[in-house]
C-alpha positions in Angstrom: 45.6 -40.0 24.7 43.6 -38.9 21.8 40.2 -37.1 21.9 37.1 -38.6 20.6 35.3 -37.5 17.5 31.6 -38.5 17.8 30.2 -38.5 14.3 26.3 -38.3 14.3 25.1 -39.2 10.9 22.1 -40.3 8.9 20.2 -39.3 5.8 19.5 -35.6 5.1 16.4 -34.0 6.4 14.4 -35.0 9.5 16.3 -38.0 10.9 17.0 -36.3 14.2 20.9 -35.9 13.7 21.2 -32.2 14.9 18.8 -32.7 18.0 20.7 -35.9 19.0 24.1 -34.4 18.4 23.3 -31.5 20.8 21.9 -34.0 23.4 25.1 -36.1 23.2 27.4 -33.1 23.5 25.6 -31.8 26.6 25.7 -35.4 28.1 29.5 -35.9 27.3 30.4 -32.2 27.9 31.9 -31.2 24.6 31.0 -29.0 21.6 28.6 -30.0 18.9 29.8 -28.8 15.4 26.8 -29.1 13.0 27.5 -28.6 9.2 24.1 -27.2 8.6 24.5 -24.7 11.4 27.8 -23.6 9.8 26.1 -23.3 6.5 23.2 -21.4 8.0 25.6 -18.9 9.6 27.5 -18.4 6.3 24.4 -17.7 4.4 24.1 -14.4 6.1 27.0 -13.2 4.1 25.7 -14.4 0.7 24.6 -11.9 -1.9 20.8 -11.2 -2.1 19.0 -13.7 -4.3 21.3 -16.5 -3.5 19.6 -19.8 -4.0 20.9 -23.1 -2.9 21.5 -25.9 -5.4 18.8 -28.6 -5.4 19.4 -31.4 -2.9 20.3 -33.8 -5.6 23.4 -35.9 -5.3 23.7 -36.0 -9.2 24.3 -32.3 -9.4 27.3 -30.2 -8.2 26.9 -28.4 -4.9 26.6 -24.6 -5.0 29.6 -22.5 -4.0 28.3 -22.0 -0.4 27.8 -25.7 0.2 31.2 -26.5 -1.2 32.8 -23.8 1.1 30.8 -25.1 4.1 32.1 -28.6 3.4 35.7 -27.2 3.8 35.1 -25.1 6.7 33.4 -27.9 8.6 36.4 -30.3 8.2 38.8 -27.4 9.0 37.0 -26.5 12.2 36.9 -30.2 13.3 40.6 -30.7 12.6 41.5 -27.4 14.5 39.5 -28.5 17.6 40.7 -32.2 17.5 44.3 -31.0 17.0 43.9 -29.0 20.2 42.7 -32.1 22.0 39.1 -31.4 22.2 36.6 -34.2 22.1 33.6 -33.2 20.0 30.5 -34.1 18.2 30.3 -33.7 14.6 26.9 -33.8 12.9 26.2 -34.0 9.1 24.6 -36.4 6.6 28.2 -38.0 6.0 27.5 -39.8 2.9 29.7 -42.6 1.6 32.5 -41.8 -0.7 32.3 -38.0 -0.5 32.8 -37.7 3.2 35.0 -40.6 3.8 38.4 -38.8 2.9 37.6 -36.0 5.4 36.9 -38.5 8.2 39.9 -40.6 7.4 42.2 -37.5 7.8 40.8 -36.9 11.2 41.4 -40.4 12.3 44.9 -39.3 12.9 43.7 -36.8 15.4 41.0 -38.8 17.2 39.4 -42.0 17.9 36.2 -42.0 15.9 32.7 -43.3 17.0 29.8 -43.3 14.6 26.1 -42.8 15.6 23.7 -43.4 12.8 20.2 -41.9 13.2 17.4 -44.0 11.7 13.7 -43.4 11.4 11.1 -44.3 8.9 11.1 -42.1 5.8 7.5 -40.9 6.4 8.5 -39.5 9.8 11.6 -38.0 8.3 9.5 -36.3 5.6 7.0 -34.9 8.2 9.7 -33.6 10.4 11.4 -31.9 7.4 8.2 -30.2 6.3 7.5 -29.0 9.9 10.9 -27.6 10.3 10.7 -25.7 7.0 7.4 -24.2 7.9 8.7 -23.1 11.4 11.8 -21.7 10.1 11.5 -20.0 6.6 15.1 -18.7 7.0 16.3 -22.2 6.7 15.3 -22.3 3.0 18.0 -19.7 2.2 20.6 -22.4 3.1 18.9 -25.7 2.6 16.5 -26.7 -0.4 13.9 -29.3 0.5 14.7 -32.9 0.0 11.7 -34.4 -1.7 10.6 -37.9 -0.9 11.0 -39.0 -4.6 14.6 -37.8 -4.6 15.4 -39.7 -1.4 13.9 -42.9 -3.1 15.8 -42.4 -6.4 19.1 -41.7 -4.8 19.2 -43.6 -1.4 21.5 -42.5 1.4 24.9 -44.2 1.5 26.1 -44.5 5.0 29.8 -43.6 5.8 31.9 -46.8 6.1 35.3 -46.4 7.9 37.0 -48.7 10.3 35.2 -47.2 13.4 32.8 -48.6 16.0 29.1 -47.6 15.1 25.7 -47.6 16.7 22.4 -47.2 15.1 19.9 -45.0 17.0 16.1 -45.1 16.2 14.9 -41.5 16.8 11.3 -42.1 16.1 10.1 -41.2 19.6 13.1 -40.3 21.8 16.1 -42.5 21.4 16.4 -46.2 21.2 18.9 -47.2 22.6 18.6 -44.3 25.2 21.0 -41.5 25.8 22.8 -43.3 28.7 23.4 -46.3 26.4 24.7 -44.1 23.7 27.1 -42.4 26.1 28.2 -45.8 27.4 29.0 -46.9 23.8 31.0 -43.8 23.2 33.1 -44.3 26.4 34.1 -47.8 25.3 37.8 -48.1 24.5 
């Protein structure tokens, strides 16, 4: 029997992905592997003065972001290959992320949870998070509203069951319903 890879996705910045990923991991009893948390850990080993590339899908990622992408998928493959069910959280955008997830489909059954919220709420959360944690700016540049509008999020599309969860005020559907969706065979 294969482990389950629970993919928590949604647009970058303030959509509730990381919070929901940790809630799901606690409810299911498995680790949550969050791409941004890996990058935040790796930024401690960057040279002084490192500046992340702008959050613009039209430009290449900075070397740290590129390395984080590889490390993220390597960690997922290692754990899944060992038989561990896990939650993987990141923005998981369309064509760029699909090949990594498709490789993992050989190691696990995949379930996708998509976080949704209105962009104004996401922008407010993103600004609050940046103000509360200035160290975050070393790893993540802000994603301004106009950039989000000009380059809309492309959700990942692979042959896996998916569930949209509104994170505006708690979770809709609720955590128990999310876990029930994940448990379906």
